[in-house]
TIVO-2410 file (N, C-alpha, C; in nm, 3 decimals):
# residues 175
REC num residu      c1      c2      c3 atome chaine
REC   1      M   6.577  19.670   1.345     N      A
REC   1      M   6.506  19.588   1.437    CA      A
REC   1      M   6.488  19.663   1.569     C      A
REC   2      K   6.371  19.651   1.623     N      A
REC   2      K   6.338  19.722   1.746    CA      A
REC   2      K   6.379  19.641   1.867     C      A
REC   3      E   6.447  19.705   1.963     N      A
REC   3      E   6.488  19.637   2.085    CA      A
REC   3      E   6.367  19.616   2.175     C      A
REC   4      K   6.355  19.494   2.229     N      A
REC   4      K   6.241  19.461   2.313    CA      A
REC   4      K   6.263  19.513   2.455     C      A
REC   5      K   6.168  19.590   2.505     N      A
REC   5      K   6.175  19.643   2.641    CA      A
REC   5      K   6.126  19.537   2.739     C      A
REC   6      P   6.187  19.535   2.857     N      A
REC   6      P   6.140  19.438   2.958    CA      A
REC   6      P   5.993  19.465   2.992     C      A
REC   7      D   5.922  19.360   3.006     N      A
REC   7      D   5.780  19.368   3.040    CA      A
REC   7      D   5.767  19.422   3.183     C      A
REC   8      R   5.690  19.527   3.199     N      A
REC   8      R   5.673  19.592   3.329    CA      A
REC   8      R   5.616  19.496   3.433     C      A
REC   9      K   5.522  19.415   3.394     N      A
REC   9      K   5.461  19.319   3.486    CA      A
REC   9      K   5.564  19.216   3.532     C      A
REC  10      M   5.649  19.175   3.440     N      A
REC  10      M   5.752  19.077   3.475    CA      A
REC  10      M   5.852  19.136   3.573     C      A
REC  11      L   5.890  19.261   3.554     N      A
REC  11      L   5.980  19.328   3.647    CA      A
REC  11      L   5.920  19.337   3.786     C      A
REC  12      I   5.794  19.372   3.792     N      A
REC  12      I   5.726  19.382   3.922    CA      A
REC  12      I   5.719  19.245   3.988     C      A
REC  13      L   5.687  19.141   3.911     N      A
REC  13      L   5.679  19.006   3.964    CA      A
REC  13      L   5.814  18.959   4.018     C      A
REC  14      V   5.919  18.979   3.942     N      A
REC  14      V   6.053  18.938   3.985    CA      A
REC  14      V   6.094  19.016   4.110     C      A
REC  15      S   6.064  19.145   4.114     N      A
REC  15      S   6.096  19.227   4.231    CA      A
REC  15      S   6.022  19.178   4.355     C      A
REC  16      L   5.894  19.146   4.341     N      A
REC  16      L   5.816  19.095   4.454    CA      A
REC  16      L   5.869  18.960   4.503     C      A
REC  17      I   5.909  18.875   4.411     N      A
REC  17      I   5.965  18.746   4.450    CA      A
REC  17      I   6.095  18.764   4.526     C      A
REC  18      L   6.182  18.852   4.477     N      A
REC  18      L   6.309  18.877   4.545    CA      A
REC  18      L   6.288  18.938   4.684     C      A
REC  19      I   6.198  19.032   4.694     N      A
REC  19      I   6.168  19.094   4.824    CA      A
REC  19      I   6.111  18.990   4.920     C      A
REC  20      S   6.023  18.902   4.869     N      A
REC  20      S   5.965  18.797   4.953    CA      A
REC  20      S   6.072  18.701   5.004     C      A
REC  21      I   6.165  18.664   4.918     N      A
REC  21      I   6.272  18.572   4.958    CA      A
REC  21      I   6.358  18.637   5.067     C      A
REC  22      V   6.396  18.761   5.047     N      A
REC  22      V   6.476  18.833   5.147    CA      A
REC  22      V   6.398  18.845   5.278     C      A
REC  23      F   6.270  18.878   5.269     N      A
REC  23      F   6.185  18.893   5.386    CA      A
REC  23      F   6.175  18.760   5.463     C      A
REC  24      L   6.152  18.649   5.391     N      A
REC  24      L   6.141  18.518   5.455    CA      A
REC  24      L   6.272  18.474   5.520     C      A
REC  25      F   6.382  18.523   5.470     N      A
REC  25      F   6.514  18.491   5.523    CA      A
REC  25      F   6.527  18.538   5.669     C      A
REC  26      F   6.454  18.645   5.703     N      A
REC  26      F   6.466  18.704   5.837    CA      A
REC  26      F   6.346  18.677   5.928     C      A
REC  27      I   6.245  18.608   5.880     N      A
REC  27      I   6.128  18.576   5.963    CA      A
REC  27      I   6.154  18.448   6.041     C      A
REC  28      P   6.137  18.451   6.172     N      A
REC  28      P   6.158  18.329   6.253    CA      A
REC  28      P   6.049  18.225   6.223     C      A
REC  29      L   6.090  18.111   6.170     N      A
REC  29      L   5.994  18.007   6.134    CA      A
REC  29      L   6.021  17.872   6.202     C      A
REC  30      K   6.146  17.842   6.231     N      A
REC  30      K   6.183  17.709   6.283    CA      A
REC  30      K   6.190  17.712   6.436     C      A
REC  31      Q   6.111  17.625   6.500     N      A
REC  31      Q   6.116  17.617   6.646    CA      A
REC  31      Q   6.240  17.538   6.687     C      A
REC  32      A   6.307  17.589   6.790     N      A
REC  32      A   6.432  17.527   6.833    CA      A
REC  32      A   6.455  17.550   6.982     C      A
REC  33      L   6.538  17.463   7.038     N      A
REC  33      L   6.595  17.487   7.170    CA      A
REC  33      L   6.717  17.573   7.142     C      A
REC  34      V   6.714  17.697   7.189     N      A
REC  34      V   6.813  17.796   7.151    CA      A
REC  34      V   6.908  17.827   7.268     C      A
REC  35      F   7.037  17.827   7.237     N      A
REC  35      F   7.141  17.868   7.331    CA      A
REC  35      F   7.192  18.001   7.278     C      A
REC  36      Q   7.171  18.108   7.355     N      A
REC  36      Q   7.210  18.240   7.307    CA      A
REC  36      Q   7.284  18.316   7.417     C      A
REC  37      Y   7.357  18.420   7.373     N      A
REC  37      Y   7.418  18.508   7.473    CA      A
REC  37      Y   7.307  18.565   7.558     C      A
REC  38      Q   7.327  18.564   7.690     N      A
REC  38      Q   7.222  18.613   7.780    CA      A
REC  38      Q   7.188  18.759   7.755     C      A
REC  39      H   7.287  18.843   7.733     N      A
REC  39      H   7.261  18.987   7.726    CA      A
REC  39      H   7.223  19.037   7.586     C      A
REC  40      T   7.271  18.971   7.482     N      A
REC  40      T   7.244  19.023   7.347    CA      A
REC  40      T   7.138  18.944   7.272     C      A
REC  41      G   7.113  18.820   7.313     N      A
REC  41      G   7.016  18.738   7.242    CA      A
REC  41      G   7.071  18.675   7.114     C      A
REC  42      K   7.199  18.696   7.085     N      A
REC  42      K   7.258  18.638   6.964    CA      A
REC  42      K   7.262  18.486   6.977     C      A
REC  43      V   7.208  18.417   6.876     N      A
REC  43      V   7.202  18.272   6.876    CA      A
REC  43      V   7.343  18.216   6.857     C      A
REC  44      L   7.385  18.130   6.951     N      A
REC  44      L   7.515  18.065   6.943    CA      A
REC  44      L   7.501  17.922   6.889     C      A
REC  45      A   7.398  17.854   6.937     N      A
REC  45      A   7.375  17.716   6.896    CA      A
REC  45      A   7.227  17.685   6.917     C      A
REC  46      Y   7.180  17.579   6.852     N      A
REC  46      Y   7.040  17.542   6.864    CA      A
REC  46      Y   7.022  17.396   6.821     C      A
REC  47      I   6.908  17.341   6.859     N      A
REC  47      I   6.864  17.214   6.801    CA      A
REC  47      I   6.717  17.231   6.766     C      A
REC  48      P   6.677  17.186   6.649     N      A
REC  48      P   6.534  17.189   6.616    CA      A
REC  48      P   6.460  17.098   6.715     C      A
REC  49      I   6.350  17.146   6.769     N      A
REC  49      I   6.277  17.069   6.871    CA      A
REC  49      I   6.130  17.106   6.863     C      A
REC  50      H   6.045  17.012   6.903     N      A
REC  50      H   5.900  17.033   6.896    CA      A
REC  50      H   5.837  17.007   7.031     C      A
REC  51      K   5.709  17.040   7.044     N      A
REC  51      K   5.640  17.017   7.171    CA      A
REC  51      K   5.644  16.869   7.205     C      A
REC  52      D   5.644  16.844   7.334     N      A
REC  52      D   5.649  16.710   7.393    CA      A
REC  52      D   5.782  16.638   7.374     C      A
REC  53      E   5.881  16.702   7.313     N      A
REC  53      E   6.013  16.641   7.303    CA      A
REC  53      E   6.090  16.670   7.433     C      A
REC  54      Q   6.180  16.580   7.464     N      A
REC  54      Q   6.256  16.591   7.588    CA      A
REC  54      Q   6.404  16.616   7.558     C      A
REC  55      F   6.469  16.679   7.654     N      A
REC  55      F   6.614  16.694   7.651    CA      A
REC  55      F   6.664  16.697   7.795     C      A
REC  56      K   6.792  16.673   7.810     N      A
REC  56      K   6.852  16.673   7.943    CA      A
REC  56      K   6.980  16.756   7.940     C      A
REC  57      I   7.014  16.809   8.055     N      A
REC  57      I   7.143  16.875   8.070    CA      A
REC  57      I   7.216  16.804   8.183     C      A
REC  58      K   7.334  16.753   8.150     N      A
REC  58      K   7.417  16.681   8.246    CA      A
REC  58      K   7.540  16.766   8.276     C      A
REC  59      Y   7.580  16.766   8.403     N      A
REC  59      Y   7.702  16.837   8.441    CA      A
REC  59      Y   7.763  16.770   8.563     C      A
REC  60      L   7.888  16.799   8.585     N      A
REC  60      L   7.960  16.749   8.701    CA      A
REC  60      L   7.949  16.855   8.811     C      A
REC  61      H   7.893  16.814   8.926     N      A
REC  61      H   7.876  16.909   9.036    CA      A
REC  61      H   8.013  16.957   9.084     C      A
REC  62      S   8.026  17.086   9.105     N      A
REC  62      S   8.156  17.146   9.135    CA      A
REC  62      S   8.213  17.106   9.271     C      A
REC  63      I   8.129  17.070   9.367     N      A
REC  63      I   8.179  17.038   9.500    CA      A
REC  63      I   8.199  16.888   9.519     C      A
REC  64      H   8.097  16.808   9.493     N      A
REC  64      H   8.113  16.665   9.518    CA      A
REC  64      H   8.152  16.586   9.395     C      A
REC  65      R   8.176  16.650   9.285     N      A
REC  65      R   8.233  16.588   9.165    CA      A
REC  65      R   8.159  16.463   9.118     C      A
REC  66      S   8.027  16.472   9.115     N      A
REC  66      S   7.947  16.362   9.063    CA      A
REC  66      S   7.844  16.420   8.965     C      A
REC  67      D   7.793  16.332   8.879     N      A
REC  67      D   7.700  16.378   8.776    CA      A
REC  67      D   7.566  16.422   8.833     C      A
REC  68      V   7.513  16.527   8.772     N      A
REC  68      V   7.378  16.575   8.796    CA      A
REC  68      V   7.312  16.579   8.659     C      A
REC  69      I   7.190  16.526   8.651     N      A
REC  69      I   7.117  16.530   8.524    CA      A
REC  69      I   6.981  16.594   8.549     C      A
REC  70      E   6.956  16.702   8.478     N      A
REC  70      E   6.827  16.771   8.485    CA      A
REC  70      E   6.750  16.735   8.357     C      A
REC  71      S   6.626  16.686   8.373     N      A
REC  71      S   6.546  16.642   8.259    CA      A
REC  71      S   6.433  16.741   8.233     C      A
REC  72      Y   6.415  16.775   8.104     N      A
REC  72      Y   6.319  16.878   8.063    CA      A
REC  72      Y   6.230  16.827   7.951     C      A
REC  73      L   6.116  16.894   7.938     N      A
REC  73      L   6.017  16.865   7.834    CA      A
REC  73      L   5.973  16.997   7.774     C      A
REC  74      V   5.953  17.001   7.643     N      A
REC  74      V   5.901  17.120   7.576    CA      A
REC  74      V   5.749  17.114   7.583     C      A
REC  75      T   5.687  17.217   7.639     N      A
REC  75      T   5.541  17.220   7.651    CA      A
REC  75      T   5.479  17.274   7.522     C      A
REC  76      K   5.348  17.257   7.509     N      A
REC  76      K   5.280  17.301   7.387    CA      A
REC  76      K   5.284  17.452   7.369     C      A
REC  77      D   5.301  17.527   7.479     N      A
REC  77      D   5.308  17.673   7.468    CA      A
REC  77      D   5.453  17.725   7.472     C      A
REC  78      K   5.547  17.639   7.428     N      A
REC  78      K   5.688  17.676   7.413    CA      A
REC  78      K   5.757  17.714   7.544     C      A
REC  79      Q   5.716  17.649   7.651     N      A
REC  79      Q   5.783  17.667   7.779    CA      A
REC  79      Q   5.874  17.545   7.800     C      A
REC  80      I   5.957  17.552   7.902     N      A
REC  80      I   6.045  17.442   7.937    CA      A
REC  80      I   6.001  17.390   8.073     C      A
REC  81      K   5.966  17.263   8.079     N      A
REC  81      K   5.919  17.201   8.204    CA      A
REC  81      K   6.026  17.105   8.255     C      A
REC  82      Q   6.076  17.132   8.376     N      A
REC  82      Q   6.167  17.037   8.439    CA      A
REC  82      Q   6.081  16.931   8.505     C      A
REC  83      Y   6.103  16.804   8.467     N      A
REC  83      Y   6.021  16.696   8.523    CA      A
REC  83      Y   6.100  16.598   8.609     C      A
REC  84      E   6.235  16.606   8.606     N      A
REC  84      E   6.313  16.513   8.687    CA      A
REC  84      E   6.451  16.570   8.715     C      A
REC  85      L   6.506  16.530   8.829     N      A
REC  85      L   6.642  16.565   8.867    CA      A
REC  85      L   6.708  16.439   8.922     C      A
REC  86      M   6.830  16.409   8.874     N      A
REC  86      M   6.905  16.293   8.923    CA      A
REC  86      M   7.040  16.343   8.972     C      A
REC  87      Y   7.081  16.295   9.090     N      A
REC  87      Y   7.212  16.330   9.143    CA      A
REC  87      Y   7.262  16.216   9.230     C      A
REC  88      E   7.390  16.220   9.266     N      A
REC  88      E   7.451  16.108   9.337    CA      A
REC  88      E   7.487  16.139   9.481     C      A
REC  89      D   7.496  16.265   9.519     N      A
REC  89      D   7.542  16.301   9.653    CA      A
REC  89      D   7.456  16.411   9.713     C      A
REC  90      F   7.426  16.395   9.842     N      A
REC  90      F   7.367  16.506   9.918    CA      A
REC  90      F   7.481  16.598   9.957     C      A
REC  91      A   7.471  16.717   9.925     N      A
REC  91      A   7.573  16.815   9.965    CA      A
REC  91      A   7.520  16.953   9.933     C      A
REC  92      I   7.608  17.048   9.943     N      A
REC  92      I   7.572  17.187   9.915    CA      A
REC  92      I   7.510  17.196   9.775     C      A
REC  93      G   7.396  17.261   9.768     N      A
REC  93      G   7.333  17.286   9.640    CA      A
REC  93      G   7.240  17.178   9.589     C      A
REC  94      M   7.229  17.066   9.659     N      A
REC  94      M   7.141  16.958   9.615    CA      A
REC  94      M   7.026  16.943   9.714     C      A
REC  95      P   6.906  16.919   9.664     N      A
REC  95      P   6.790  16.906   9.754    CA      A
REC  95      P   6.799  16.778   9.837     C      A
REC  96      E   6.745  16.784   9.958     N      A
REC  96      E   6.746  16.667  10.045    CA      A
REC  96      E   6.615  16.590  10.038     C      A
REC  97      N   6.517  16.648   9.971     N      A
REC  97      N   6.388  16.583   9.959    CA      A
REC  97      N   6.308  16.647   9.846     C      A
REC  98      A   6.196  16.586   9.814     N      A
REC  98      A   6.109  16.637   9.709    CA      A
REC  98      A   6.015  16.743   9.764     C      A
REC  99      S   5.971  16.831   9.678     N      A
REC  99      S   5.870  16.931   9.715    CA      A
REC  99      S   5.732  16.869   9.705     C      A
REC 100      E   5.631  16.943   9.743     N      A
REC 100      E   5.494  16.894   9.740    CA      A
REC 100      E   5.455  16.845   9.600     C      A
REC 101      G   5.400  16.724   9.593     N      A
REC 101      G   5.356  16.666   9.466    CA      A
REC 101      G   5.467  16.592   9.391     C      A
REC 102      E   5.589  16.606   9.436     N      A
REC 102      E   5.701  16.539   9.371    CA      A
REC 102      E   5.731  16.407   9.442     C      A
REC 103      I   5.810  16.323   9.377     N      A
REC 103      I   5.843  16.192   9.432    CA      A
REC 103      I   5.995  16.183   9.448     C      A
REC 104      F   6.038  16.146   9.568     N      A
REC 104      F   6.181  16.128   9.595    CA      A
REC 104      F   6.212  15.979   9.596     C      A
REC 105      E   6.315  15.938   9.520     N      A
REC 105      E   6.354  15.798   9.514    CA      A
REC 105      E   6.505  15.784   9.529     C      A
REC 106      H   6.546  15.675   9.592     N      A
REC 106      H   6.688  15.639   9.599    CA      A
REC 106      H   6.699  15.503   9.532     C      A
REC 107      K   6.777  15.496   9.423     N      A
REC 107      K   6.786  15.372   9.346    CA      A
REC 107      K   6.926  15.358   9.288     C      A
REC 108      D   6.988  15.244   9.311     N      A
REC 108      D   7.122  15.214   9.258    CA      A
REC 108      D   7.224  15.323   9.291     C      A
REC 109      G   7.218  15.375   9.412     N      A
REC 109      G   7.315  15.475   9.456    CA      A
REC 109      G   7.289  15.615   9.403     C      A
REC 110      K   7.177  15.635   9.337     N      A
REC 110      K   7.143  15.767   9.283    CA      A
REC 110      K   7.012  15.815   9.346     C      A
REC 111      Y   7.000  15.947   9.355     N      A
REC 111      Y   6.880  16.009   9.408    CA      A
REC 111      Y   6.803  16.071   9.293     C      A
REC 112      F   6.673  16.053   9.295     N      A
REC 112      F   6.586  16.107   9.191    CA      A
REC 112      F   6.474  16.189   9.255     C      A
REC 113      I   6.448  16.301   9.195     N      A
REC 113      I   6.325  16.372   9.226    CA      A
REC 113      I   6.245  16.367   9.097     C      A
REC 114      K   6.130  16.301   9.105     N      A
REC 114      K   6.046  16.279   8.987    CA      A
REC 114      K   5.914  16.352   9.004     C      A
REC 115      N   5.839  16.353   8.896     N      A
REC 115      N   5.707  16.417   8.895    CA      A
REC 115      N   5.717  16.567   8.922     C      A
REC 116      M   5.830  16.623   8.883     N      A
REC 116      M   5.848  16.767   8.899    CA      A
REC 116      M   5.760  16.839   8.796     C      A
REC 117      N   5.715  16.955   8.831     N      A
REC 117      N   5.632  17.034   8.740    CA      A
REC 117      N   5.678  17.180   8.746     C      A
REC 118      R   5.805  17.200   8.722     N      A
REC 118      R   5.863  17.334   8.728    CA      A
REC 118      R   5.873  17.388   8.586     C      A
REC 119      I   5.797  17.493   8.560     N      A
REC 119      I   5.787  17.545   8.424    CA      A
REC 119      I   5.856  17.680   8.414     C      A
REC 120      F   5.939  17.693   8.311     N      A
REC 120      F   6.018  17.814   8.289    CA      A
REC 120      F   5.999  17.863   8.146     C      A
REC 121      P   5.992  17.995   8.126     N      A
REC 121      P   5.994  18.046   7.989    CA      A
REC 121      P   6.136  18.036   7.931     C      A
REC 122      L   6.235  18.036   8.023     N      A
REC 122      L   6.376  18.029   7.985    CA      A
REC 122      L   6.456  18.007   8.111     C      A
REC 123      F   6.582  17.974   8.097     N      A
REC 123      F   6.670  17.973   8.213    CA      A
REC 123      F   6.811  18.009   8.168     C      A
REC 124      D   6.888  18.060   8.262     N      A
REC 124      D   7.024  18.103   8.234    CA      A
REC 124      D   7.123  18.003   8.291     C      A
REC 125      L   7.235  17.990   8.225     N      A
REC 125      L   7.337  17.894   8.264    CA      A
REC 125      L   7.474  17.949   8.226     C      A
REC 126      R   7.569  17.942   8.319     N      A
REC 126      R   7.707  17.975   8.284    CA      A
REC 126      R   7.775  17.844   8.247     C      A
REC 127      L   7.820  17.836   8.125     N      A
REC 127      L   7.886  17.714   8.076    CA      A
REC 127      L   8.017  17.697   8.150     C      A
REC 128      G   8.032  17.584   8.217     N      A
REC 128      G   8.149  17.559   8.301    CA      A
REC 128      G   8.281  17.571   8.227     C      A
REC 129      K   8.379  17.633   8.294     N      A
REC 129      K   8.512  17.650   8.236    CA      A
REC 129      K   8.606  17.537   8.272     C      A
REC 130      V   8.591  17.482   8.392     N      A
REC 130      V   8.693  17.390   8.441    CA      A
REC 130      V   8.644  17.245   8.441     C      A
REC 131      R   8.547  17.213   8.525     N      A
REC 131      R   8.509  17.073   8.543    CA      A
REC 131      R   8.366  17.039   8.504     C      A
REC 132      A   8.279  17.133   8.498     N      A
REC 132      A   8.136  17.104   8.487    CA      A
REC 132      A   8.101  17.019   8.365     C      A
REC 133      N   8.168  17.043   8.254     N      A
REC 133      N   8.143  16.969   8.131    CA      A
REC 133      N   7.993  16.959   8.100     C      A
REC 134      H   7.926  17.073   8.093     N      A
REC 134      H   7.784  17.075   8.060    CA      A
REC 134      H   7.760  17.005   7.928     C      A
REC 135      T   7.667  16.911   7.930     N      A
REC 135      T   7.639  16.828   7.813    CA      A
REC 135      T   7.490  16.823   7.788     C      A
REC 136      L   7.451  16.846   7.663     N      A
REC 136      L   7.312  16.831   7.623    CA      A
REC 136      L   7.290  16.686   7.585     C      A
REC 137      I   7.184  16.626   7.638     N      A
REC 137      I   7.145  16.490   7.600    CA      A
REC 137      I   7.013  16.503   7.525     C      A
REC 138      Y   7.013  16.458   7.400     N      A
REC 138      Y   6.893  16.467   7.317    CA      A
REC 138      Y   6.882  16.339   7.237     C      A
REC 139      K   6.770  16.273   7.249     N      A
REC 139      K   6.745  16.145   7.182    CA      A
REC 139      K   6.858  16.046   7.212     C      A
REC 140      E   6.894  16.038   7.340     N      A
REC 140      E   6.993  15.944   7.392    CA      A
REC 140      E   7.137  15.970   7.345     C      A
REC 141      L   7.162  16.078   7.273     N      A
REC 141      L   7.297  16.114   7.231    CA      A
REC 141      L   7.346  16.231   7.313     C      A
REC 142      E   7.476  16.234   7.342     N      A
REC 142      E   7.534  16.340   7.424    CA      A
REC 142      E   7.614  16.437   7.338     C      A
REC 143      Y   7.593  16.566   7.365     N      A
REC 143      Y   7.660  16.673   7.292    CA      A
REC 143      Y   7.725  16.768   7.393     C      A
REC 144      P   7.856  16.754   7.418     N      A
REC 144      P   7.923  16.847   7.510    CA      A
REC 144      P   7.912  16.991   7.457     C      A
REC 145      L   7.854  17.079   7.535     N      A
REC 145      L   7.828  17.215   7.488    CA      A
REC 145      L   7.955  17.294   7.461     C      A
REC 146      S   8.065  17.257   7.525     N      A
REC 146      S   8.191  17.329   7.502    CA      A
REC 146      S   8.245  17.308   7.360     C      A
REC 147      R   8.191  17.212   7.287     N      A
REC 147      R   8.229  17.196   7.145    CA      A
REC 147      R   8.171  17.306   7.057     C      A
REC 148      Y   8.063  17.366   7.105     N      A
REC 148      Y   7.989  17.463   7.024    CA      A
REC 148      Y   7.992  17.604   7.081     C      A
REC 149      I   8.016  17.614   7.212     N      A
REC 149      I   8.008  17.742   7.282    CA      A
REC 149      I   8.130  17.755   7.373     C      A
REC 150      E   8.188  17.873   7.376     N      A
REC 150      E   8.307  17.901   7.457    CA      A
REC 150      E   8.277  17.878   7.606     C      A
REC 151      P   8.355  17.792   7.675     N      A
REC 151      P   8.337  17.774   7.820    CA      A
REC 151      P   8.345  17.909   7.893     C      A
REC 152      G   8.262  17.924   7.995     N      A
REC 152      G   8.255  18.049   8.070    CA      A
REC 152      G   8.147  18.144   8.020     C      A
REC 153      T   8.088  18.113   7.904     N      A
REC 153      T   7.984  18.198   7.847    CA      A
REC 153      T   7.857  18.192   7.931     C      A
REC 154      L   7.796  18.307   7.954     N      A
REC 154      L   7.668  18.314   8.024    CA      A
REC 154      L   7.559  18.299   7.917     C      A
REC 155      L   7.485  18.190   7.926     N      A
REC 155      L   7.386  18.154   7.825    CA      A
REC 155      L   7.245  18.178   7.872     C      A
REC 156      R   7.159  18.202   7.777     N      A
REC 156      R   7.014  18.200   7.799    CA      A
REC 156      R   6.964  18.083   7.714     C      A
REC 157      I   6.887  17.995   7.776     N      A
REC 157      I   6.835  17.876   7.709    CA      A
REC 157      I   6.684  17.889   7.705     C      A
REC 158      K   6.627  17.875   7.585     N      A
REC 158      K   6.482  17.888   7.572    CA      A
REC 158      K   6.434  17.820   7.445     C      A
REC 159      I   6.303  17.804   7.436     N      A
REC 159      I   6.241  17.754   7.315    CA      A
REC 159      I   6.197  17.878   7.238     C      A
REC 160      D   6.239  17.886   7.114     N      A
REC 160      D   6.208  18.004   7.035    CA      A
REC 160      D   6.205  17.966   6.887     C      A
REC 161      K   6.147  18.051   6.809     N      A
REC 161      K   6.152  18.034   6.664    CA      A
REC 161      K   6.269  18.116   6.613     C      A
REC 162      I   6.345  18.057   6.522     N      A
REC 162      I   6.459  18.128   6.466    CA      A
REC 162      I   6.448  18.134   6.315     C      A
REC 163      S   6.507  18.237   6.259     N      A
REC 163      S   6.503  18.260   6.114    CA      A
REC 163      S   6.613  18.181   6.044     C      A
REC 164      V   6.605  18.176   5.913     N      A
REC 164      V   6.710  18.113   5.832    CA      A
REC 164      V   6.842  18.185   5.859     C      A
REC 165      F   6.838  18.317   5.870     N      A
REC 165      F   6.958  18.396   5.897    CA      A
REC 165      F   7.022  18.352   6.029     C      A
REC 166      E   6.940  18.338   6.135     N      A
REC 166      E   6.992  18.296   6.265    CA      A
REC 166      E   7.045  18.152   6.260     C      A
REC 167      Q   6.979  18.068   6.181     N      A
REC 167      Q   7.026  17.931   6.166    CA      A
REC 167      Q   7.164  17.928   6.102     C      A
REC 168      L   7.186  18.014   6.007     N      A
REC 168      L   7.315  18.018   5.939    CA      A
REC 168      L   7.426  18.074   6.029     C      A
REC 169      K   7.391  18.167   6.118     N      A
REC 169      K   7.490  18.226   6.208    CA      A
REC 169      K   7.519  18.139   6.329     C      A
REC 170      G   7.418  18.063   6.375     N      A
REC 170      G   7.437  17.974   6.489    CA      A
REC 170      G   7.483  17.837   6.443     C      A
REC 171      V   7.502  17.749   6.539     N      A
REC 171      V   7.549  17.613   6.509    CA      A
REC 171      V   7.436  17.516   6.542     C      A
REC 172      N   7.396  17.436   6.443     N      A
REC 172      N   7.300  17.329   6.470    CA      A
REC 172      N   7.378  17.217   6.537     C      A
REC 173      I   7.355  17.196   6.664     N      A
REC 173      I   7.430  17.099   6.742    CA      A
REC 173      I   7.417  16.958   6.684     C      A
REC 174      L   7.305  16.928   6.621     N      A
REC 174      L   7.281  16.794   6.569    CA      A
REC 174      L   7.357  16.764   6.441     C      A
REC 175      E   7.412  16.865   6.376     N      A
REC 175      E   7.482  16.842   6.249    CA      A
REC 175      E   7.631  16.832   6.267     C      A
***
């Protein structure tokens, strides 16, 4: 009986499929709010996010020990737009009024700067070690960043597409 040789076309097809799978594993496809090391770009944590979605970062101000909440929106061109700032005390590091085109409000003991239109491709943040307790607020749920990222880490925060490989190496904060 003659031994059947593998079909050359089948070998080529299987090889192309395997190469495609490996290739797709490293192509950035999923848009996310990415928390990465500032200097290396290594993804530490992320949340899948789309245009027009909002998120907030809350922290305890180091001097007057009250909450500050910065509110952001993802723009259609993958930028981050700060649209509101809420704080409880005037002191070092906090604005005393709104800039041109913005609205300053005092309500229930809190100060708001609304109608902000500050657009960033990214921003850097040092995750607080002692008191700041930086917390991501997304869809009304709070996620303390120190659960996912070592306090004291210098982060780069941006909207980016990440690959399956990066998703596996980073932490999906929502899961």
